C-alpha positions in Angstrom: 4.4 2.4 29.9 5.9 4.6 27.1 4.7 3.6 23.7 2.7 0.6 25.0 -1.1 0.2 25.5 -2.6 -1.5 28.5 -2.9 -5.3 27.9 -5.7 -6.1 25.5 -5.7 -2.7 23.9 -2.6 -2.8 21.8 -2.9 -3.0 18.0 -0.6 -4.5 15.4 -1.3 -2.9 12.1 -0.3 -5.1 9.2 0.7 -3.2 6.1 -0.1 -5.6 3.3 1.8 -5.2 0.0 0.0 -5.7 -3.3 1.9 -8.9 -3.9 1.0 -12.2 -2.3 2.3 -12.8 1.3 3.2 -16.3 2.4 0.7 -17.8 4.8 3.5 -18.7 7.3 4.6 -15.0 7.5 1.0 -13.9 8.3 0.8 -16.7 10.8 4.0 -15.3 12.4 2.5 -11.9 12.6 -0.7 -13.3 14.2 1.5 -15.2 16.8 3.2 -11.9 17.6 -0.2 -10.3 18.2 -1.0 -13.0 20.6 2.5 -12.6 22.3 1.9 -8.9 22.7 -1.8 -9.3 23.6 -2.7 -7.1 20.6 -5.5 -7.1 18.1 -4.8 -7.2 14.4 -5.7 -4.6 11.7 -4.8 -5.6 8.1 -4.5 -2.6 5.7 -4.5 -3.1 2.0 -3.9 0.0 -0.1 -4.8 0.4 -3.8 -2.3 2.6 -5.4 -4.2 5.7 -6.6 -1.3 6.6 -9.0 -1.9 3.5 -11.0 -5.5 4.4 -11.5 -4.5 7.8 -12.8 -1.9 6.1 -15.1 -4.6 3.8 -16.4 -6.4 6.7 -17.8 -3.5 7.6 -20.1 -3.8 5.9 -23.5 -0.1 5.2 -23.9 0.4 3.4 -20.6 1.2 -0.3 -20.8 1.7 -3.2 -18.4 3.6 -6.5 -18.9 1.4 -9.6 -19.1 3.8 -12.1 -17.4 1.9 -15.2 -18.6 1.8 -14.1 -22.3 5.2 -12.3 -22.1 3.7 -9.4 -23.9 2.8 -5.7 -23.3 -0.9 -4.7 -23.1 -2.8 -1.5 -22.3 -3.0 -0.7 -18.6 -6.7 -1.3 -17.9 -8.7 0.5 -15.1 -11.2 -2.4 -14.9 -8.4 -5.0 -14.7 -6.8 -3.0 -11.9 -10.0 -3.1 -10.0 -10.4 -6.8 -10.5 -6.7 -7.6 -9.6 -6.8 -5.5 -6.5 -10.1 -7.0 -5.4 -8.8 -10.5 -5.9 -5.6 -9.7 -3.9 -7.5 -8.0 -1.1 -9.9 -10.9 -0.8 -7.1 -13.5 -0.6 -5.2 -11.5 2.0 -8.3 -11.0 4.1 -8.9 -14.8 4.1 -5.3 -15.4 5.1 -5.4 -12.9 7.9 -8.7 -14.1 9.4 -7.4 -17.7 9.2 -4.2 -16.8 11.0 -6.0 -14.7 13.6 -8.5 -17.5 14.3 -5.7 -20.0 14.8 -3.9 -17.7 17.2 -7.0 -16.6 19.0 -6.7 -12.9 18.4 -9.3 -10.4 17.1 -8.7 -9.1 13.6 -10.1 -6.7 11.1 -9.3 -6.0 7.5 -9.7 -2.7 5.6 -9.1 -1.5 2.0 -8.2 2.0 1.1 -7.1 3.8 -2.0 -4.2 6.3 -1.9 -0.5 6.4 -1.6 0.7 3.1 -0.2 3.5 4.8 1.8 1.5 7.5 3.5 -1.9 5.8 3.8 -0.7 3.2 6.3 1.1 5.9 8.3 -1.9 8.2 8.4 -4.1 5.3 9.7 -1.8 4.2 12.5 -2.2 5.7 15.9 0.8 6.8 18.0 0.3 3.7 20.3 0.1 1.3 17.4 2.8 -1.0 16.1 3.1 -1.2 12.3 4.1 -4.5 10.8 5.9 -4.7 7.4 6.4 -8.0 5.6 10.1 -7.5 4.9 13.4 -7.9 6.7 14.8 -5.3 9.0 17.7 -5.2 6.6 15.6 -2.7 4.6 15.6 -0.3 7.5 18.5 2.0 6.5 17.1 5.4 5.4 13.6 4.8 6.7 12.3 8.0 8.4 10.9 7.9 11.9 7.4 6.6 12.2 4.5 8.3 14.1 3.6 4.8 15.4 5.1 3.4 18.6 7.3 1.1 16.6 7.8 -0.9 13.4 7.8 -4.7 13.4 9.7 -6.2 10.5 8.4 -9.6 9.7 10.6 -11.4 7.1 8.7 -13.3 4.4 10.6 -16.4 5.5 9.4 -16.0 9.2 7.4 -18.8 10.7 5.6 -19.1 14.0 7.9 -20.2 16.8 7.7 -20.1 20.6 11.0 -18.8 21.9 12.4 -16.1 24.1 12.0 -12.4 23.6 15.5 -11.0 22.9 16.2 -7.4 23.8 19.2 -5.6 22.4 20.2 -3.0 25.0 22.1 0.1 23.9 22.0 2.1 27.1 21.6 1.8 30.8 18.1 3.2 30.6 16.6 1.6 27.5 13.0 1.7 26.5 13.5 -1.7 24.7 14.2 -3.4 28.1 10.9 -2.0 29.5 8.9 -3.1 26.4 10.5 -6.5 26.0 10.1 -7.2 29.8 6.4 -6.6 29.6 5.9 -8.7 26.4 7.9 -11.6 27.8 6.0 -11.5 31.1 2.6 -11.3 29.4 3.5 -14.2 27.1 5.2 -16.3 29.8 8.4 -16.7 27.9 12.1 -16.0 28.8 13.7 -12.7 28.2 17.3 -12.6 27.0 19.5 -9.5 27.1 22.0 -8.7 24.4 24.5 -6.1 25.7 25.3 -3.5 23.1 26.2 -0.9 25.7 29.0 -3.0 27.0 28.8 -1.4 30.4 28.5 -4.1 33.0 29.1 -1.6 35.8 26.1 0.5 34.9 22.8 0.6 36.7 21.4 -1.3 33.7 22.8 -4.6 35.0 21.8 -4.0 38.6 19.4 -6.8 39.8 19.5 -8.6 36.5 22.0 -11.3 37.4 19.3 -14.0 37.0 18.6 -13.0 33.4 20.7 -14.6 30.6 22.8 -12.0 28.9 25.2 -12.0 25.9 27.6 -9.4 24.6 26.8 -8.0 21.1 30.5 -8.0 20.2 32.1 -11.3 19.7 35.4 -12.1 21.5 38.5 -11.1 19.5 39.4 -14.7 18.9 36.0 -15.3 17.2 35.3 -14.1 13.7 32.6 -11.4 13.7 30.5 -12.8 10.9 26.8 -13.3 11.5 27.3 -17.1 11.9 29.3 -16.5 15.1 26.9 -14.0 16.7 26.3 -15.0 20.3 28.5 -18.1 20.1 27.2 -19.1 23.6 24.0 -20.3 22.0 21.1 -17.9 21.5 18.1 -20.0 20.7 15.6 -19.1 18.0 13.5 -16.2 19.3 9.9 -15.2 19.1 10.9 -11.5 18.7 13.9 -9.2 18.8 13.3 -5.8 20.4 15.5 -2.7 20.2 15.2 1.0 19.8 15.9 3.1 16.7 18.9 4.7 18.5 20.5 1.3 19.2 19.9 0.1 15.6 21.4 3.3 14.2 24.4 3.0 16.4 25.2 -0.6 15.6 23.6 -0.7 12.2 26.1 -2.7 10.2 26.6 -5.4 12.9 22.9 -5.8 13.7 21.7 -5.9 10.1 24.3 -8.6 9.3 22.9 -10.6 12.2 19.3 -10.0 11.0 20.1 -11.2 7.5 21.1 -14.6 9.0 18.2 -15.0 11.4 14.5 -15.3 10.5 12.9 -13.7 13.6 10.7 -10.6 13.5 12.4 -7.5 14.8 10.5 -4.7 16.6 12.2 -1.3 16.3 10.8 1.2 18.8 10.6 4.9 18.3 11.8 7.1 21.2 10.0 10.4 21.8 
């Protein structure tokens, strides 16, 4: 399958920020790994530019507790990064154990933006602890896809929702496999709006919804899928579909807490 590994060999790479991540968001990522039959790799990157800056005598940092500026200390950076990495490692291993998925944690020093990308394989999925609403302007990834896990996300068992933008859509293939592996329902959201296409052939038994609301219904996020889309475990779509319907889909994402998987198409 394009962009997917055989069951048991997929990997979800968690790009941990230097700031704290809520436990429930990490729990949500671990649940996704179980849903996808994937292992977890947590990556924590110490920003090498900060260590360079700490060598400059005029560099300062704000002490939030004292509300005062102080010299940027190399030793304090080491201690702060070590404490953050240790806390995130404990959180990850706890979440992984609860979800029953294998997990590893690694610390690197470098550029936070490029280090994670360089460590991800073309068959990996990279998870970011942020909303998909931050997607605009993000360049294509060398990984198979990017999972946006909102910091407000919490573990939930629900359907896998696929937003379909074309008759032949990679997102349908990927979402179908994930839903089948996890034993959950798959729901189709029609962004192509082509009910006569080959896409809908043989799918009459699958619940489907139009992306566009009826003309009589306001198009705000609150009225997305007024027929009653339940809370989902995951929303899956391709980069092309998200780009084509960006404004509409991002307004929906802002009102819903589910993780979104944006697939790259090569």
